[in-house]
DRENDO-1510 file (C-alpha; in Angstrom, 1 decimal, always signed):
<recs>
REC; n; res; u; v; w
REC; 1; MET; -199.4; -27.9; -55.3 .
REC; 2; GLN; -198.7; -31.4; -55.4 .
REC; 3; PRO; -201.4; -33.7; -54.8 .
REC; 4; VAL; -201.1; -36.5; -52.1 .
REC; 5; PRO; -200.4; -40.0; -52.7 .
REC; 6; VAL; -203.6; -42.5; -52.7 .
REC; 7; PRO; -202.4; -45.8; -50.3 .
REC; 8; LEU; -202.9; -48.4; -53.4 .
REC; 9; LEU; -205.7; -50.9; -52.3 .
REC; 10; PRO; -205.7; -55.0; -53.8 .
REC; 11; LEU; -207.1; -55.2; -57.2 .
REC; 12; ALA; -210.1; -56.6; -56.4 .
REC; 13; ALA; -210.8; -53.7; -54.0 .
REC; 14; ARG; -209.7; -51.1; -56.2 .
REC; 15; THR; -211.8; -52.4; -59.1 .
REC; 16; ARG; -214.7; -53.2; -56.8 .
REC; 17; THR; -217.8; -50.8; -57.1 .
REC; 18; ARG; -218.4; -48.7; -53.6 .
REC; 19; THR; -221.3; -46.3; -52.2 .
REC; 20; ALA; -220.3; -43.5; -51.1 .
REC; 21; LEU; -222.9; -40.7; -49.6 .
REC; 22; VAL; -222.5; -36.8; -49.3 .
REC; 23; ALA; -224.8; -35.1; -47.7 .
REC; 24; SER; -224.1; -30.8; -47.9 .
REC; 25; ALA; -226.2; -28.2; -48.6 .
REC; 26; ASP; -223.6; -26.5; -51.4 .
REC; 27; SER; -224.2; -28.2; -54.3 .
REC; 28; SER; -220.4; -27.2; -55.3 .
REC; 29; PHE; -218.9; -28.5; -52.6 .
REC; 30; ARG; -221.3; -32.7; -53.6 .
REC; 31; GLN; -220.6; -32.0; -57.5 .
REC; 32; ARG; -216.8; -31.8; -56.7 .
REC; 33; LEU; -216.4; -34.5; -54.5 .
REC; 34; SER; -218.8; -36.7; -56.2 .
REC; 35; GLU; -216.4; -36.5; -59.1 .
REC; 36; ILE; -213.2; -36.6; -57.3 .
REC; 37; LEU; -214.6; -40.1; -55.8 .
REC; 38; THR; -216.2; -41.5; -58.9 .
REC; 39; GLY; -212.9; -40.9; -60.6 .
REC; 40; LEU; -211.8; -43.4; -57.3 .
REC; 41; ARG; -214.3; -46.1; -58.7 .
REC; 42; TRP; -217.1; -44.9; -55.9 .
REC; 43; GLN; -220.6; -44.8; -56.8 .
REC; 44; VAL; -222.0; -41.3; -55.4 .
REC; 45; ARG; -225.2; -40.2; -54.4 .
REC; 46; GLU; -226.1; -36.7; -52.8 .
REC; 47; ALA; -228.4; -35.7; -50.1 .
REC; 48; GLU; -229.4; -31.1; -49.9 .
REC; 49; GLY; -229.9; -32.3; -46.1 .
REC; 50; GLY; -229.8; -34.8; -43.3 .
REC; 51; ALA; -233.3; -36.4; -44.1 .
REC; 52; GLN; -232.7; -36.7; -47.9 .
REC; 53; ALA; -229.6; -38.8; -46.6 .
REC; 54; TRP; -231.4; -41.0; -44.0 .
REC; 55; LYS; -233.8; -42.0; -46.7 .
REC; 56; GLU; -231.2; -42.7; -49.4 .
REC; 57; ALA; -229.3; -45.1; -46.5 .
REC; 58; GLU; -233.1; -46.6; -45.7 .
REC; 59; PHE; -233.0; -47.6; -48.9 .
REC; 60; SER; -229.8; -49.3; -50.1 .
REC; 61; VAL; -227.6; -48.9; -47.4 .
REC; 62; PRO; -224.0; -47.0; -48.7 .
REC; 63; GLU; -220.3; -48.4; -47.4 .
REC; 64; ALA; -219.5; -44.3; -46.6 .
REC; 65; VAL; -221.1; -41.2; -45.8 .
REC; 66; ILE; -219.6; -38.0; -46.1 .
REC; 67; VAL; -221.8; -35.4; -43.6 .
REC; 68; ASP; -220.9; -31.2; -44.6 .
REC; 69; SER; -220.1; -29.2; -41.2 .
REC; 70; TRP; -224.2; -28.0; -41.6 .
REC; 71; LEU; -226.9; -29.5; -42.3 .
REC; 72; PRO; -229.7; -27.1; -43.3 .
REC; 73; ASP; -232.6; -28.8; -41.1 .
REC; 74; LEU; -230.9; -30.3; -38.6 .
REC; 75; ASP; -228.6; -31.0; -36.0 .
REC; 76; LEU; -225.8; -31.7; -37.6 .
REC; 77; ALA; -224.1; -33.6; -33.7 .
REC; 78; GLU; -227.6; -34.9; -33.1 .
REC; 79; PHE; -227.7; -36.4; -37.1 .
REC; 80; LEU; -224.1; -38.0; -36.9 .
REC; 81; ALA; -224.9; -39.6; -33.3 .
REC; 82; ASP; -229.0; -41.3; -33.9 .
REC; 83; PHE; -227.1; -42.2; -37.8 .
REC; 84; ARG; -224.7; -44.0; -36.0 .
REC; 85; ASP; -227.1; -46.0; -34.2 .
REC; 86; ARG; -229.2; -46.9; -36.7 .
REC; 87; PHE; -226.1; -47.4; -39.3 .
REC; 88; PRO; -223.1; -49.0; -37.4 .
REC; 89; GLN; -221.4; -50.4; -40.4 .
REC; 90; VAL; -221.1; -47.4; -42.5 .
REC; 91; ASP; -217.9; -45.1; -42.1 .
REC; 92; LEU; -218.8; -42.2; -41.1 .
REC; 93; VAL; -216.9; -38.6; -42.5 .
REC; 94; THR; -217.5; -35.1; -41.8 .
REC; 95; ALA; -216.0; -32.9; -44.1 .
REC; 96; SER; -213.1; -31.4; -41.6 .
REC; 97; GLY; -211.8; -35.0; -41.7 .
REC; 98; MET; -212.8; -36.9; -38.8 .
REC; 99; SER; -215.0; -39.6; -37.8 .
REC; 100; GLY; -218.7; -39.0; -37.2 .
REC; 101; ALA; -219.0; -41.0; -34.3 .
REC; 102; GLU; -217.7; -43.2; -32.0 .
REC; 103; GLY; -217.6; -46.2; -35.1 .
REC; 104; PRO; -215.2; -48.5; -36.8 .
REC; 105; ARG; -213.3; -47.2; -39.2 .
REC; 106; GLY; -214.0; -48.6; -42.7 .
REC; 107; PRO; -210.8; -50.2; -45.4 .
REC; 108; TYR; -211.2; -47.6; -47.6 .
REC; 109; ARG; -211.3; -44.2; -45.3 .
REC; 110; GLN; -207.7; -42.5; -46.9 .
REC; 111; GLU; -209.4; -42.5; -49.8 .
REC; 112; LEU; -212.3; -40.6; -48.6 .
REC; 113; LEU; -210.1; -38.5; -46.8 .
REC; 114; TYR; -208.2; -37.9; -50.3 .
REC; 115; ALA; -211.4; -36.8; -52.1 .
REC; 116; LEU; -211.9; -34.6; -49.0 .
REC; 117; ARG; -208.4; -32.8; -49.5 .
REC; 118; ARG; -208.8; -32.6; -53.0 .
REC; 119; SER; -212.7; -30.7; -52.7 .
REC; 120; GLN; -211.1; -28.3; -50.3 .
REC; 121; ASP; -208.0; -27.9; -52.6 .
REC; 122; THR; -209.8; -26.8; -55.0 .
REC; 123; ASP; -212.1; -24.1; -53.4 .
REC; 124; THR; -208.0; -22.4; -52.5 .
REC; 125; ALA; -208.2; -21.8; -56.3 .
REC; 126; ALA; -209.8; -18.6; -55.2 .
REC; 127; TRP; -206.9; -16.8; -53.1 .
REC; 128; ASN; -205.2; -16.7; -56.8 .
REC; 129; THR; -207.1; -13.9; -57.9 .
REC; 130; ALA; -209.2; -12.5; -54.1 .
REC; 131; PRO; -208.0; -11.6; -50.6 .
REC; 132; MET; -209.5; -12.8; -47.8 .
REC; 133; LEU; -212.7; -11.8; -45.6 .
REC; 134; VAL; -212.0; -13.3; -42.4 .
REC; 135; THR; -214.0; -13.4; -39.9 .
REC; 136; GLN; -213.2; -13.7; -36.2 .
REC; 137; ALA; -215.5; -15.2; -33.6 .
REC; 138; ALA; -215.8; -13.5; -29.9 .
REC; 139; GLY; -215.6; -17.3; -28.9 .
REC; 140; PRO; -212.7; -19.6; -29.4 .
REC; 141; GLN; -213.8; -20.9; -32.5 .
REC; 142; GLN; -212.2; -21.5; -36.0 .
REC; 143; ALA; -212.5; -18.5; -38.8 .
REC; 144; VAL; -214.3; -19.0; -41.8 .
REC; 145; ALA; -212.5; -17.8; -44.9 .
REC; 146; LEU; -214.7; -15.6; -47.7 .
REC; 147; ALA; -213.4; -14.5; -51.5 .
REC; 148; ALA; -213.4; -10.9; -50.9 .
REC; 149; PRO; -213.1; -7.2; -53.4 .
REC; 150; ALA; -209.7; -6.0; -53.3 .
REC; 151; GLN; -210.6; -2.9; -52.1 .
REC; 152; GLN; -213.3; -4.5; -49.3 .
REC; 153; GLN; -213.4; -1.9; -46.2 .
REC; 154; PRO; -213.7; -3.3; -42.6 .
REC; 155; ILE; -217.2; -3.8; -41.6 .
REC; 156; GLN; -218.6; -4.9; -38.6 .
REC; 157; ASN; -220.8; -8.0; -39.0 .
REC; 158; ALA; -224.0; -7.4; -36.7 .
REC; 159; PHE; -225.9; -10.8; -37.2 .
REC; 160; ALA; -223.3; -12.4; -35.7 .
REC; 161; GLN; -221.1; -10.0; -33.8 .
REC; 162; ASP; -218.0; -11.0; -35.1 .
REC; 163; SER; -215.3; -8.9; -36.0 .
REC; 164; VAL; -214.3; -9.0; -39.5 .
REC; 165; VAL; -210.4; -8.0; -41.0 .
REC; 166; LEU; -208.7; -7.9; -44.9 .
REC; 167; LEU; -206.4; -9.8; -44.5 .
REC; 168; PRO; -203.5; -10.1; -47.7 .
REC; 169; ARG; -204.0; -14.0; -50.1 .
REC; 170; PRO; -202.0; -16.8; -47.2 .
REC; 171; PRO; -199.1; -17.9; -49.3 .
REC; 172; SER; -200.3; -21.4; -51.5 .
REC; 173; SER; -198.6; -23.9; -48.4 .
REC; 174; LEU; -201.1; -22.3; -45.9 .
REC; 175; ALA; -203.4; -22.6; -48.3 .
REC; 176; ARG; -203.1; -26.4; -48.1 .
REC; 177; ALA; -202.4; -26.4; -44.7 .
REC; 178; VAL; -205.8; -25.5; -43.4 .
REC; 179; PRO; -208.4; -25.7; -45.5 .
REC; 180; ILE; -211.2; -23.5; -45.8 .
REC; 181; ARG; -214.3; -23.7; -47.7 .
REC; 182; VAL; -215.2; -19.7; -50.0 .
REC; 183; GLU; -218.9; -20.6; -49.6 .
REC; 184; THR; -220.2; -21.0; -45.6 .
REC; 185; PRO; -224.1; -20.7; -45.2 .
REC; 186; ARG; -224.0; -19.4; -41.6 .
REC; 187; ILE; -221.8; -16.0; -42.9 .
REC; 188; ALA; -222.9; -15.4; -46.3 .
REC; 189; LEU; -226.2; -14.3; -44.8 .
REC; 190; PRO; -228.7; -12.9; -47.7 .
REC; 191; PRO; -230.0; -9.4; -48.2 .
REC; 192; MET; -232.9; -8.8; -45.4 .
REC; 193; GLY; -236.1; -9.7; -47.0 .
REC; 194; GLU; -235.0; -12.0; -49.6 .
REC; 195; GLN; -235.0; -16.1; -48.7 .
REC; 196; LYS; -232.6; -18.6; -49.5 .
REC; 197; ALA; -232.8; -21.2; -51.6 .
REC; 198; VAL; -230.8; -23.3; -48.9 .
REC; 199; ASP; -233.6; -22.6; -46.3 .
REC; 200; ARG; -236.1; -25.0; -47.8 .
REC; 201; LEU; -237.3; -28.4; -47.1 .
REC; 202; PRO; -235.3; -31.7; -48.8 .
REC; 203; GLU; -238.2; -33.1; -49.0 .
REC; 204; LEU; -239.6; -30.5; -50.7 .
REC; 205; ILE; -238.4; -29.8; -54.0 .
REC; 206; GLY; -238.6; -26.3; -55.6 .
REC; 207; ASN; -236.9; -22.5; -55.1 .
REC; 208; ALA; -240.1; -20.5; -55.7 .
REC; 209; PRO; -241.2; -18.1; -53.5 .
REC; 210; CYS; -244.3; -20.2; -52.9 .
REC; 211; MET; -242.4; -23.4; -52.2 .
REC; 212; LEU; -240.0; -21.6; -49.9 .
REC; 213; GLU; -242.9; -20.0; -48.1 .
REC; 214; VAL; -243.9; -23.6; -47.3 .
REC; 215; SER; -241.3; -24.6; -45.9 .
REC; 216; ARG; -240.9; -21.4; -44.1 .
REC; 217; ARG; -244.2; -22.4; -42.8 .
REC; 218; ILE; -243.4; -25.1; -42.1 .
REC; 219; ARG; -240.1; -24.5; -40.1 .
REC; 220; LEU; -242.5; -21.6; -37.7 .
REC; 221; VAL; -244.7; -24.2; -36.7 .
REC; 222; ALA; -242.6; -27.8; -36.8 .
REC; 223; GLN; -241.7; -27.1; -32.3 .
REC; 224; ARG; -245.3; -26.6; -32.2 .
REC; 225; MET; -248.1; -28.1; -30.5 .
REC; 226; THR; -250.9; -25.9; -33.5 .
REC; 227; PRO; -252.4; -28.5; -35.0 .
REC; 228; VAL; -251.7; -28.0; -38.2 .
REC; 229; LEU; -254.3; -27.7; -41.5 .
REC; 230; ILE; -253.2; -28.0; -45.4 .
REC; 231; GLU; -254.4; -27.4; -48.2 .
REC; 232; GLY; -253.1; -28.2; -51.7 .
REC; 233; PRO; -254.3; -29.4; -54.9 .
REC; 234; THR; -254.3; -33.0; -55.1 .
REC; 235; GLY; -250.5; -34.5; -55.6 .
REC; 236; SER; -248.8; -31.4; -54.4 .
REC; 237; GLY; -247.1; -33.0; -51.7 .
REC; 238; LYS; -249.2; -32.7; -48.8 .
REC; 239; GLU; -248.3; -35.7; -47.4 .
REC; 240; LEU; -244.1; -34.5; -47.8 .
REC; 241; VAL; -245.1; -31.1; -45.5 .
REC; 242; ALA; -247.1; -33.4; -42.6 .
REC; 243; GLU; -243.9; -35.5; -43.0 .
REC; 244; GLY; -241.4; -32.4; -42.4 .
REC; 245; LEU; -243.4; -31.2; -39.6 .
REC; 246; HIS; -243.2; -34.7; -37.9 .
REC; 247; ARG; -239.8; -34.6; -38.3 .
REC; 248; LEU; -238.5; -31.4; -37.6 .
REC; 249; SER; -241.1; -31.3; -33.8 .
REC; 250; ALA; -239.5; -32.6; -30.3 .
REC; 251; ARG; -241.5; -35.6; -31.7 .
REC; 252; SER; -239.5; -36.9; -34.2 .
REC; 253; LYS; -238.6; -40.0; -32.3 .
REC; 254; LYS; -242.3; -41.0; -31.8 .
REC; 255; PRO; -244.7; -42.8; -34.6 .
REC; 256; PHE; -246.2; -40.4; -37.4 .
REC; 257; VAL; -249.1; -42.3; -38.5 .
REC; 258; ALA; -251.5; -41.6; -41.7 .
REC; 259; ILE; -254.9; -42.4; -42.6 .
REC; 260; ASN; -257.2; -41.9; -45.7 .
REC; 261; CYS; -259.9; -40.8; -44.6 .
REC; 262; ALA; -261.4; -41.3; -48.4 .
REC; 263; ALA; -259.9; -45.4; -48.5 .
REC; 264; ILE; -261.8; -46.8; -45.7 .
REC; 265; PRO; -265.6; -47.3; -45.8 .
REC; 266; GLU; -267.7; -45.1; -43.7 .
REC; 267; ALA; -268.7; -48.2; -41.4 .
REC; 268; LEU; -265.2; -49.1; -40.5 .
REC; 269; LEU; -263.2; -45.7; -40.4 .
REC; 270; GLU; -264.7; -45.1; -36.2 .
REC; 271; ALA; -263.3; -48.4; -35.7 .
REC; 272; GLU; -260.4; -47.7; -38.0 .
REC; 273; LEU; -259.6; -44.3; -36.0 .
REC; 274; PHE; -260.8; -45.5; -32.0 .
REC; 275; GLY; -260.5; -48.4; -31.5 .
REC; 276; HIS; -262.3; -51.2; -30.7 .
REC; 277; THR; -263.2; -54.1; -27.7 .
REC; 278; ARG; -263.9; -58.0; -28.4 .
REC; 279; GLY; -267.1; -58.3; -29.9 .
REC; 280; ALA; -268.3; -54.4; -30.5 .
REC; 281; PHE; -269.3; -55.6; -34.2 .
REC; 282; THR; -269.9; -58.1; -36.9 .
REC; 283; GLY; -266.3; -59.9; -37.2 .
REC; 284; ALA; -264.2; -58.1; -34.3 .
REC; 285; VAL; -263.2; -61.4; -33.1 .
REC; 286; HIS; -260.4; -59.5; -31.3 .
REC; 287; GLY; -260.5; -56.3; -30.0 .
REC; 288; ARG; -257.7; -53.6; -31.5 .
REC; 289; VAL; -255.8; -50.6; -30.6 .
REC; 290; GLY; -256.8; -47.3; -33.4 .
REC; 291; ARG; -254.8; -45.7; -35.4 .
REC; 292; ILE; -255.4; -42.4; -33.5 .
REC; 293; GLU; -254.5; -44.3; -29.7 .
REC; 294; SER; -251.2; -45.8; -31.8 .
REC; 295; ALA; -250.3; -42.6; -32.9 .
REC; 296; ASP; -249.4; -42.2; -28.8 .
REC; 297; GLY; -247.1; -39.2; -28.4 .
REC; 298; GLY; -245.8; -38.1; -31.5 .
REC; 299; THR; -248.5; -37.5; -34.8 .
REC; 300; LEU; -251.2; -38.6; -36.3 .
REC; 301; PHE; -252.0; -37.1; -39.8 .
REC; 302; LEU; -255.6; -37.6; -41.1 .
REC; 303; ASP; -255.7; -37.1; -44.7 .
REC; 304; GLU; -258.2; -35.8; -47.0 .
REC; 305; ILE; -260.5; -34.6; -43.7 .
REC; 306; GLY; -263.0; -32.9; -45.9 .
REC; 307; GLU; -264.3; -36.4; -47.2 .
REC; 308; MET; -265.1; -37.2; -43.0 .
REC; 309; PRO; -268.9; -37.7; -42.4 .
REC; 310; LEU; -270.6; -36.0; -40.8 .
REC; 311; ALA; -271.5; -38.2; -37.6 .
REC; 312; LEU; -267.8; -39.5; -37.6 .
REC; 313; GLN; -266.2; -35.7; -37.3 .
REC; 314; SER; -268.6; -35.1; -33.6 .
REC; 315; LYS; -266.6; -37.6; -32.0 .
REC; 316; LEU; -263.5; -36.5; -33.7 .
REC; 317; LEU; -264.0; -32.3; -32.2 .
REC; 318; ARG; -264.2; -34.9; -28.9 .
REC; 319; PHE; -261.5; -36.2; -28.9 .
REC; 320; VAL; -259.0; -32.6; -30.0 .
REC; 321; GLU; -260.7; -30.9; -27.0 .
REC; 322; CYS; -260.2; -33.3; -24.4 .
REC; 323; SER; -257.5; -35.7; -26.2 .
REC; 324; GLU; -259.9; -38.6; -24.7 .
REC; 325; LEU; -261.4; -41.3; -27.0 .
REC; 326; GLN; -263.0; -43.9; -26.2 .
REC; 327; ARG; -263.4; -47.3; -28.4 .
REC; 328; VAL; -266.8; -49.2; -29.8 .
REC; 329; GLY; -267.9; -50.4; -27.7 .
REC; 330; ASP; -265.9; -49.7; -24.8 .
REC; 331; ASN; -267.3; -47.5; -22.0 .
REC; 332; GLU; -264.2; -46.1; -20.5 .
REC; 333; THR; -262.0; -44.0; -21.9 .
REC; 334; VAL; -258.2; -43.5; -23.1 .
REC; 335; LYS; -255.9; -40.8; -23.3 .
REC; 336; VAL; -253.8; -40.0; -26.0 .
REC; 337; ASP; -251.1; -37.4; -26.3 .
REC; 338; VAL; -251.0; -36.9; -30.5 .
REC; 339; ARG; -250.6; -33.5; -32.5 .
REC; 340; ILE; -252.8; -33.6; -35.0 .
REC; 341; VAL; -252.0; -32.6; -38.1 .
REC; 342; ALA; -254.7; -32.3; -41.3 .
REC; 343; ALA; -254.7; -32.2; -44.7 .
REC; 344; THR; -257.7; -31.7; -47.8 .
REC; 345; HIS; -257.8; -30.9; -51.8 .
REC; 346; ARG; -261.0; -28.6; -50.2 .
REC; 347; PRO; -262.0; -25.5; -49.4 .
REC; 348; LEU; -262.9; -26.5; -46.1 .
REC; 349; ALA; -263.6; -23.1; -44.7 .
REC; 350; GLU; -266.6; -23.1; -48.3 .
REC; 351; HIS; -267.6; -26.7; -46.8 .
REC; 352; THR; -268.4; -25.1; -43.2 .
REC; 353; LYS; -270.9; -22.5; -44.9 .
REC; 354; ALA; -272.5; -25.6; -47.2 .
REC; 355; GLY; -272.9; -27.0; -43.9 .
REC; 356; THR; -270.8; -30.3; -45.0 .
REC; 357; PHE; -268.3; -30.0; -42.7 .
REC; 358; ARG; -268.6; -28.4; -39.2 .
REC; 359; ALA; -267.3; -25.7; -38.3 .
REC; 360; ASP; -266.5; -25.8; -34.8 .
REC; 361; LEU; -264.3; -28.9; -36.0 .
REC; 362; TYR; -262.8; -26.6; -38.9 .
REC; 363; TYR; -261.9; -24.0; -36.4 .
REC; 364; ARG; -260.0; -26.3; -34.1 .
REC; 365; LEU; -257.9; -27.9; -36.7 .
REC; 366; ALA; -256.8; -24.8; -38.7 .
REC; 367; VAL; -255.1; -23.1; -36.2 .
REC; 368; PHE; -252.3; -22.7; -38.3 .
REC; 369; LEU; -252.7; -23.2; -42.1 .
REC; 370; ILE; -250.2; -24.1; -45.1 .
REC; 371; ARG; -251.6; -24.0; -48.6 .
REC; 372; THR; -249.2; -26.8; -50.9 .
REC; 373; PRO; -248.7; -24.7; -54.8 .
REC; 374; ALA; -250.2; -26.4; -57.6 .
REC; 375; LEU; -247.5; -27.4; -59.8 .
REC; 376; MET; -248.8; -24.7; -62.1 .
REC; 377; GLU; -247.9; -22.0; -59.5 .
REC; 378; HIS; -243.7; -22.3; -59.5 .
REC; 379; PRO; -243.5; -23.8; -63.6 .
REC; 380; GLN; -239.6; -22.1; -63.0 .
REC; 381; ASP; -239.2; -25.4; -60.5 .
REC; 382; LEU; -240.1; -28.2; -63.3 .
REC; 383; THR; -236.7; -28.7; -64.4 .
REC; 384; LEU; -235.4; -29.6; -60.7 .
REC; 385; LEU; -238.5; -32.2; -60.3 .
REC; 386; VAL; -237.4; -33.5; -63.4 .
REC; 387; ASP; -234.0; -34.1; -62.1 .
REC; 388; HIS; -235.3; -35.6; -58.6 .
REC; 389; PHE; -237.7; -37.8; -60.3 .
REC; 390; LEU; -234.8; -38.7; -62.5 .
REC; 391; GLN; -232.5; -39.6; -59.7 .
REC; 392; LYS; -235.4; -41.9; -57.9 .
REC; 393; MET; -235.7; -44.1; -60.5 .
REC; 394; GLY; -232.2; -43.9; -61.3 .
REC; 395; ARG; -231.5; -46.1; -57.6 .
REC; 396; GLU; -232.6; -49.1; -59.7 .
REC; 397; ALA; -231.5; -48.6; -63.1 .
REC; 398; PRO; -229.3; -46.6; -64.9 .
REC; 399; ILE; -230.7; -43.2; -64.8 .
REC; 400; LYS; -231.9; -41.2; -67.4 .
REC; 401; ARG; -232.0; -38.1; -69.2 .
REC; 402; ILE; -233.5; -35.7; -71.3 .
REC; 403; ASP; -233.7; -34.0; -74.5 .
REC; 404; ALA; -235.0; -30.2; -75.1 .
REC; 405; GLY; -237.7; -31.8; -77.2 .
REC; 406; ALA; -239.2; -33.8; -73.7 .
REC; 407; GLU; -238.8; -31.0; -71.7 .
REC; 408; ALA; -240.4; -28.6; -74.0 .
REC; 409; LYS; -243.6; -30.6; -73.6 .
REC; 410; LEU; -243.5; -31.1; -70.3 .
REC; 411; ALA; -242.9; -27.1; -70.1 .
REC; 412; ALA; -246.3; -26.7; -72.5 .
REC; 413; HIS; -248.5; -29.4; -70.4 .
REC; 414; VAL; -251.1; -27.8; -68.0 .
REC; 415; TRP; -250.0; -30.7; -64.8 .
REC; 416; PRO; -253.9; -31.6; -63.4 .
REC; 417; GLY; -252.4; -33.7; -61.6 .
REC; 418; ASN; -249.1; -32.1; -60.2 .
REC; 419; VAL; -246.2; -33.0; -59.0 .
REC; 420; ARG; -248.0; -36.2; -58.6 .
REC; 421; GLU; -248.7; -36.5; -62.2 .
REC; 422; LEU; -245.2; -35.2; -63.8 .
REC; 423; GLU; -244.0; -38.1; -61.4 .
REC; 424; HIS; -245.6; -40.6; -63.3 .
REC; 425; VAL; -245.2; -39.1; -66.5 .
REC; 426; LEU; -241.5; -39.6; -66.1 .
REC; 427; GLU; -241.4; -43.7; -64.9 .
REC; 428; ARG; -244.1; -43.8; -68.2 .
REC; 429; ALA; -241.4; -42.4; -70.8 .
REC; 430; ALA; -238.0; -44.6; -69.2 .
REC; 431; ILE; -240.6; -47.8; -68.4 .
REC; 432; LEU; -241.3; -47.1; -72.9 .
REC; 433; ALA; -237.5; -46.1; -73.5 .
REC; 434; GLY; -236.6; -49.6; -72.6 .
REC; 435; ASP; -232.4; -49.8; -72.6 .
REC; 436; GLU; -232.0; -45.8; -73.9 .
REC; 437; PRO; -230.1; -43.7; -72.1 .
REC; 438; LEU; -232.5; -40.6; -73.0 .
REC; 439; LEU; -236.0; -39.8; -72.9 .
REC; 440; THR; -237.1; -38.1; -76.0 .
REC; 441; SER; -241.0; -35.9; -76.7 .
REC; 442; HIS; -242.2; -39.7; -78.4 .
REC; 443; GLU; -241.6; -41.1; -74.5 .
REC; 444; ILE; -243.9; -38.0; -73.3 .
REC; 445; ASP; -247.6; -39.7; -72.9 .
REC; 446; PHE; -250.0; -38.0; -70.6 .
REC; 447; GLY; -252.1; -40.7; -71.1 .
REC; 448; SER; -255.7; -40.1; -72.9 .
REC; 449; THR; -257.5; -38.7; -69.2 .
REC; 450; VAL; -255.5; -35.8; -69.1 .
REC; 451; ASN; -254.6; -34.6; -72.0 .
</recs>
């Protein structure tokens, strides 16, 4: 197979490092494309879905974004259109090699198309040893090929209502002319009752069953107006769950307003939530819209709701019941449309029995429960989390690696601060390592207060 020639650019352009972002749920596709682009002097960042790609672009705008033909968390067409509106200067290309949306073609488009072609040609190598299982949809859709056992008989795909036939391996010329991906999440369905790791949200790192269950619950309730209560230990990612609920909801283009009920003094919390009029209290020189009202049309996230004083709980209950609030110092009520998501590290059901939290408010907030697990409940995800945080720190400094001794020390820790503690331990280790590219057990310092 002859490689497709790459058009030569001026020397200055070839030596300058360019940044590309590859968005795909297929890790092998990301790896192949990253290797090829790196060989073409691109600096490559990866994203497992549309939401992560958006966050990566917000953090540092790349020169090009390559998006797979399917995203696990967002509608592809909507993502492309919104991304083009937000980042019109980025060269946006889909895995098919076409422009993702109307917009300018970047000066390095040919390099991107070459890298895509090379990565997809790599997929066709499986044809040399196996026939193809071709699924032809009932509608006018393109056929999708998967590697299949040589003796497999024709079957029926009851899920997609597609006809499946077994074909011999096509000639290599056809393979080059029509590159077909081997890994296809739409076709490779998991066994009944088994949940695939790709089903998890990109914000929630971890493939353990308890983490997949969190993602499953988010997807089930995200599109509804149902109030959600997130329970879990400190540092287990409750705010990430709330952000995921908002992002997957119909309110995603409206505000996401978060307030930590434990971080604001009791005397100021009511005015912070409901707003106040001018002169409502000493120091109220101007009127102010509260957090609830500022979230109108979107999502209100009440973090550490268990710390809210009882007197204020009754006022919040009134708003939850009728969606009307009254600013401090005002006699008029204001109608506000928000979806409420609350979070707590406390067992609120027990606090209602003890009388420290209103039972009627609890049942209003806990219509749907999501529990974020402690890190010790999914220790098998520790390696994934470490890699994630090292990559995250690598955005601002050279990426560091971790040796076996450091891994063993991390694995032996009990993690009372959960995922947040892990992130801080790795950040501390990176600082202690200085310019050294490898983190060892000597740099892993848990601090005297948590040992």
